KOLFIZA-413887 format. One line per 2 residues: number of its first residue (from 1); their letters; for each residue x, y, z of N, C-alpha, C. Coordinates in nm, 3 decimals, padded with zeros to 5 digits. Example, Ala and Ser with C-alpha at 12.3 -4.5 7.8 and 13.67 -1.06 7.14 Angstrom:
! residues 2
1	AS	01.319/-00.569/00.780/01.230/-00.450/00.780/01.320/-00.330/00.780; 01.285/-00.225/00.708/01.367/-00.106/00.714/01.290/00.003/00.787
//
This chain:
! residues 83
1	MI	-09.245/-15.868/04.716/-09.257/-15.994/04.648/-09.246/-15.968/04.497; -09.172/-16.053/04.429/-09.161/-16.044/04.284/-09.289/-16.099/04.221
3	VC	-09.351/-16.019/04.139/-09.474/-16.059/04.070/-09.440/-16.112/03.931; -09.355/-16.041/03.860/-09.317/-16.079/03.724/-09.168/-16.110/03.720
5	VC	-09.135/-16.237/03.706/-08.995/-16.279/03.703/-08.930/-16.236/03.571; -09.003/-16.242/03.463/-08.947/-16.209/03.332/-08.891/-16.067/03.326
7	HR	-08.963/-15.974/03.390/-08.922/-15.833/03.386/-08.885/-15.778/03.522; -08.874/-15.870/03.620/-08.834/-15.834/03.757/-08.918/-15.718/03.813
9	VS	-09.049/-15.739/03.815/-09.143/-15.639/03.866/-09.198/-15.690/03.998; -09.190/-15.604/04.100/-09.240/-15.643/04.232/-09.376/-15.579/04.260
11	DR	-09.438/-15.623/04.368/-09.564/-15.563/04.410/-09.543/-15.416/04.445; -09.427/-15.381/04.498/-09.396/-15.242/04.531/-09.385/-15.157/04.405
13	DI	-09.331/-15.213/04.299/-09.324/-15.140/04.172/-09.464/-15.107/04.122; -09.553/-15.204/04.131/-09.692/-15.183/04.088/-09.759/-15.079/04.175
15	ER	-09.743/-15.088/04.307/-09.802/-14.990/04.398/-09.749/-14.850/04.372; -09.620/-14.838/04.343/-09.559/-14.708/04.313/-09.622/-14.647/04.188
17	EV	-09.641/-14.729/04.085/-09.702/-14.679/03.962/-09.844/-14.629/03.987; -09.919/-14.700/04.071/-10.055/-14.657/04.104/-10.050/-14.525/04.179
19	RH	-09.958/-14.513/04.275/-09.945/-14.386/04.350/-09.912/-14.269/04.257; -09.839/-14.298/04.151/-09.801/-14.193/04.057/-09.903/-14.172/03.946
21	GC	-10.020/-14.232/03.961/-10.131/-14.201/03.871/-10.165/-14.302/03.764; -10.104/-14.419/03.767/-10.137/-14.522/03.668/-10.285/-14.560/03.686
23	AS	-10.363/-14.541/03.581/-10.507/-14.556/03.594/-10.564/-14.687/03.541; -10.485/-14.761/03.463/-10.540/-14.885/03.407/-10.431/-14.992/03.402
25	FD	-10.475/-15.116/03.394/-10.380/-15.227/03.386/-10.304/-15.222/03.254; -10.370/-15.178/03.148/-10.301/-15.164/03.019/-10.187/-15.062/03.029
27	EL	-10.213/-14.953/03.097/-10.109/-14.851/03.118/-09.995/-14.909/03.202; -10.029/-14.988/03.302/-09.927/-15.053/03.385/-09.840/-15.144/03.300
29	QD	-09.901/-15.219/03.211/-09.824/-15.307/03.122/-09.733/-15.226/03.030; -09.779/-15.111/02.984/-09.695/-15.025/02.901/-09.574/-14.974/02.978
31	EL	-09.597/-14.938/03.104/-09.491/-14.879/03.187/-09.390/-14.984/03.236; -09.441/-15.096/03.289/-09.353/-15.194/03.354/-09.332/-15.322/03.273
33	RV	-09.408/-15.339/03.166/-09.404/-15.460/03.083/-09.448/-15.585/03.160; -09.512/-15.568/03.274/-09.558/-15.681/03.354/-09.665/-15.759/03.277
35	GT	-09.651/-15.890/03.277/-09.748/-15.976/03.211/-09.740/-15.975/03.059; -09.630/-15.926/03.003/-09.620/-15.917/02.857/-09.526/-16.020/02.795
37	AC	-09.454/-16.097/02.876/-09.362/-16.198/02.820/-09.431/-16.334/02.821; -09.414/-16.410/02.928/-09.474/-16.544/02.932/-09.622/-16.540/02.973
39	GS	-09.661/-16.436/03.047/-09.801/-16.420/03.086/-09.844/-16.492/03.212; -09.755/-16.571/03.273/-09.796/-16.647/03.391/-09.822/-16.558/03.513
41	CT	-09.776/-16.434/03.512/-09.795/-16.344/03.626/-09.916/-16.253/03.610; -09.984/-16.260/03.498/-10.089/-16.163/03.468/-10.197/-16.158/03.575
43	DC	-10.246/-16.272/03.622/-10.351/-16.272/03.724/-10.302/-16.209/03.854; -10.184/-16.246/03.898/-10.129/-16.190/04.021/-10.104/-16.040/04.005
45	AR	-10.051/-15.999/03.891/-10.024/-15.858/03.865/-10.154/-15.778/03.863; -10.256/-15.833/03.799/-10.385/-15.764/03.794/-10.446/-15.753/03.935
47	DT	-10.438/-15.859/04.015/-10.488/-15.855/04.152/-10.413/-15.750/04.234; -10.282/-15.747/04.220/-10.200/-15.650/04.293/-10.237/-15.508/04.251
49	FD	-10.255/-15.488/04.122/-10.296/-15.357/04.070/-10.432/-15.317/04.125; -10.529/-15.409/04.124/-10.664/-15.380/04.173/-10.663/-15.342/04.321
51	VA	-10.586/-15.414/04.401/-10.578/-15.384/04.545/-10.514/-15.246/04.565; -10.408/-15.217/04.492/-10.342/-15.087/04.505/-10.435/-14.974/04.463
53	RA	-10.513/-14.995/04.358/-10.609/-14.892/04.315/-10.719/-14.873/04.419; -10.764/-14.982/04.482/-10.870/-14.972/04.582/-10.822/-14.899/04.707
55	CR	-10.694/-14.911/04.739/-10.638/-14.847/04.858/-10.595/-14.703/04.833; -10.590/-14.663/04.708/-10.545/-14.528/04.672/-10.656/-14.429/04.704
57	PT	-10.622/-14.316/04.768/-10.726/-14.217/04.797/-10.780/-14.156/04.669; -10.905/-14.110/04.674/-10.962/-14.042/04.558/-10.888/-13.911/04.537
59	AA	-10.906/-13.850/04.422/-10.839/-13.723/04.393/-10.879/-13.616/04.495; -11.006/-13.612/04.534/-11.051/-13.514/04.632/-10.985/-13.537/04.768
61	EA	-10.973/-13.663/04.809/-10.907/-13.694/04.937/-10.759/-13.656/04.933; -10.695/-13.681/04.821/-10.553/-13.647/04.808/-10.533/-13.496/04.815
63	RA	-10.621/-13.421/04.748/-10.611/-13.275/04.754/-10.635/-13.225/04.895; -10.735/-13.280/04.963/-10.767/-13.236/05.099/-10.651/-13.265/05.194
65	AN	-10.580/-13.374/05.172/-10.467/-13.408/05.260/-10.351/-13.313/05.243; -10.341/-13.246/05.130/-10.231/-13.155/05.104/-10.264/-13.008/05.130
67	VP	-10.387/-12.980/05.172/-10.428/-12.842/05.199/-10.392/-12.808/05.343; -10.314/-12.702/05.362/-10.280/-12.665/05.499/-10.404/-12.613/05.572
69	RV	-10.411/-12.640/05.698/-10.523/-12.593/05.779/-10.495/-12.450/05.823; -10.599/-12.368/05.818/-10.587/-12.229/05.860/-10.653/-12.218/05.996
71	IS	-10.579/-12.167/06.091/-10.632/-12.150/06.226/-10.648/-12.001/06.250; -10.768/-11.961/06.284/-10.794/-11.820/06.313/-10.761/-11.792/06.458
73	IV	-10.691/-11.684/06.480/-10.659/-11.643/06.617/-10.741/-11.519/06.647; -10.824/-11.531/06.748/-10.912/-11.421/06.787/-10.855/-11.359/06.913
75	PV	-10.833/-11.228/06.911/-10.779/-11.164/07.031/-10.881/-11.171/07.147; -10.830/-11.191/07.264/-10.914/-11.201/07.384/-10.866/-11.094/07.482
77	AP	-10.961/-11.020/07.534/-10.929/-10.915/07.632/-10.892/-10.979/07.765; -10.798/-10.920/07.840/-10.757/-10.976/07.969/-10.876/-10.999/08.063
79	AQ	-10.978/-10.917/08.056/-11.094/-10.934/08.143/-11.168/-11.064/08.113; -11.166/-11.107/07.989/-11.233/-11.233/07.950/-11.157/-11.353/08.005
81	LA	-11.024/-11.341/08.018/-10.945/-11.453/08.070/-10.970/-11.473/08.219; -10.998/-11.366/08.291/-11.017/-11.375/08.435/-11.155/-11.431/08.469
83	A	-11.246/-11.428/08.378/-11.383/-11.471/08.407/-11.397/-11.619/08.416
//
């Protein structure tokens, strides 16, 4: 959905900026110019930004999702398999 007609900014554009680390609405305005022309989209843009920030994982969750799992392989004697 187009949020800002003046600068052709969509909700996906806002979500992408949040995924790439945009931390504040002011920063979003600097990057996308959303809400800086006529201003009629500011409330919708801010709501979209807030929802995207709320859905974004915390830094710790993001790091944990990118850590490969280590599986330990313990040798088992053939006698243990037969038991």
